C-alpha positions as CSV (number, residue, x, y, z in Angstrom):
1,M,15.1,0.7,-20.2
2,V,18.6,-0.2,-18.6
3,A,20.0,-1.5,-21.7
4,A,19.3,2.0,-23.3
5,G,20.9,3.9,-20.3
6,N,17.8,5.3,-19.8
7,A,17.7,6.9,-15.8
8,A,14.9,9.1,-16.6
9,L,12.2,6.4,-17.9
10,Q,14.0,3.7,-15.4
11,E,12.9,5.8,-12.8
12,S,9.8,7.2,-13.9
13,V,8.6,3.2,-14.8
14,R,10.4,2.8,-10.9
15,L,7.7,5.9,-9.3
16,L,4.5,4.4,-11.1
17,R,5.3,0.8,-10.1
18,L,5.2,2.1,-6.3
19,R,2.1,4.2,-6.9
20,F,0.3,2.2,-8.8
21,R,1.3,-1.3,-7.1
22,L,2.1,-2.9,-11.1
23,A,4.3,-5.5,-10.2
24,F,6.1,-8.5,-12.1
25,H,3.7,-11.3,-9.9
26,L,0.9,-9.7,-12.6
27,P,1.5,-12.3,-14.8
28,R,0.9,-15.4,-12.6
29,Y,-3.0,-14.6,-13.1
30,F,-2.8,-14.4,-16.7
31,S,-3.7,-17.2,-19.5
32,D,-0.9,-18.6,-21.6
33,E,-2.1,-17.1,-24.3
34,A,-2.3,-13.3,-22.3
35,V,1.3,-13.9,-21.5
36,Y,2.5,-14.8,-25.1
37,S,0.6,-11.9,-26.3
38,T,2.4,-9.7,-23.6
39,L,5.7,-10.7,-24.8
40,A,5.1,-9.7,-29.0
41,D,3.6,-6.5,-27.9
42,H,7.1,-6.2,-26.0
43,I,8.9,-7.5,-28.8
44,A,7.2,-5.2,-31.4
45,I,7.9,-2.2,-29.2
46,F,11.3,-2.8,-28.9
47,A,11.4,-3.8,-32.9
48,A,10.0,-0.1,-34.0
49,I,12.1,1.7,-31.2
50,E,15.4,-0.3,-32.7
51,Q,14.2,0.9,-35.6
52,R,14.0,4.5,-35.1
53,A,10.1,4.3,-36.0
54,A,9.2,6.5,-33.5
55,R,5.5,7.0,-34.3
56,D,5.2,2.8,-34.8
57,A,6.6,2.5,-31.2
58,R,4.2,4.8,-29.6
59,K,1.4,3.5,-31.3
60,L,2.4,0.1,-29.9
61,M,3.0,1.5,-26.6
62,R,-0.4,3.1,-26.1
63,A,-1.9,0.0,-27.2
64,H,-0.1,-2.2,-24.9
65,L,-0.9,0.6,-21.9
66,K,-4.3,0.5,-22.8
67,R,-4.5,-3.4,-22.9
68,G,-2.7,-3.5,-19.4
69,L,-5.0,-1.1,-18.0
70,A,-7.9,-2.8,-19.5
71,I,-6.6,-6.6,-17.6
72,R,-5.6,-4.4,-14.4
73,L,-9.1,-2.8,-13.8
74,K,-11.4,-6.3,-14.4
75,M,-8.5,-7.8,-12.0
76,K,-9.5,-5.2,-9.4
77,A,-13.2,-4.9,-10.5
78,A,-13.1,-8.9,-9.9
79,S,-11.4,-8.9,-6.7
80,S,-13.5,-6.2,-5.1
81,T,-16.7,-7.9,-6.6
82,A,-15.1,-11.5,-4.3
83,I,-14.1,-9.1,-1.4
84,R,-18.2,-7.5,-1.1
85,S,-19.5,-11.1,-1.4
86,T,-17.0,-12.4,1.5
87,K,-18.2,-9.6,3.6
88,Q,-22.1,-10.1,2.7
89,D,-21.3,-14.1,3.8
90,G,-20.2,-13.1,7.2
91,N,-16.4,-12.7,7.0
92,T,-15.4,-9.3,8.5
93,T,-12.1,-9.3,7.3
94,G,-12.6,-8.8,3.8
95,M,-9.2,-11.0,3.2
96,E,-10.5,-14.1,1.1
97,I,-10.4,-12.9,-2.4
98,T,-11.9,-15.7,-4.6
99,E,-10.1,-16.5,-8.3
């Protein structure tokens, strides 16, 4: 985004990250395979943009965002389950989250 000089996109992503807490720390929860897959997505998206293949870039980006959302929803569900389990075990703070 910075390299493209697209201030509007930079601001949109910044607001999304603030709104949905899409932080860079999330990859620590991923397997090496998931990290490599994500990097491959980024490379493919960049290549499509560089080639000015708008349809391909759009298709790749949508697939990438869909996978990312699925991962985040799965993490949230697992986190919520862990918090409920902790509360049922007598820990009323709900702060202990198992991985």
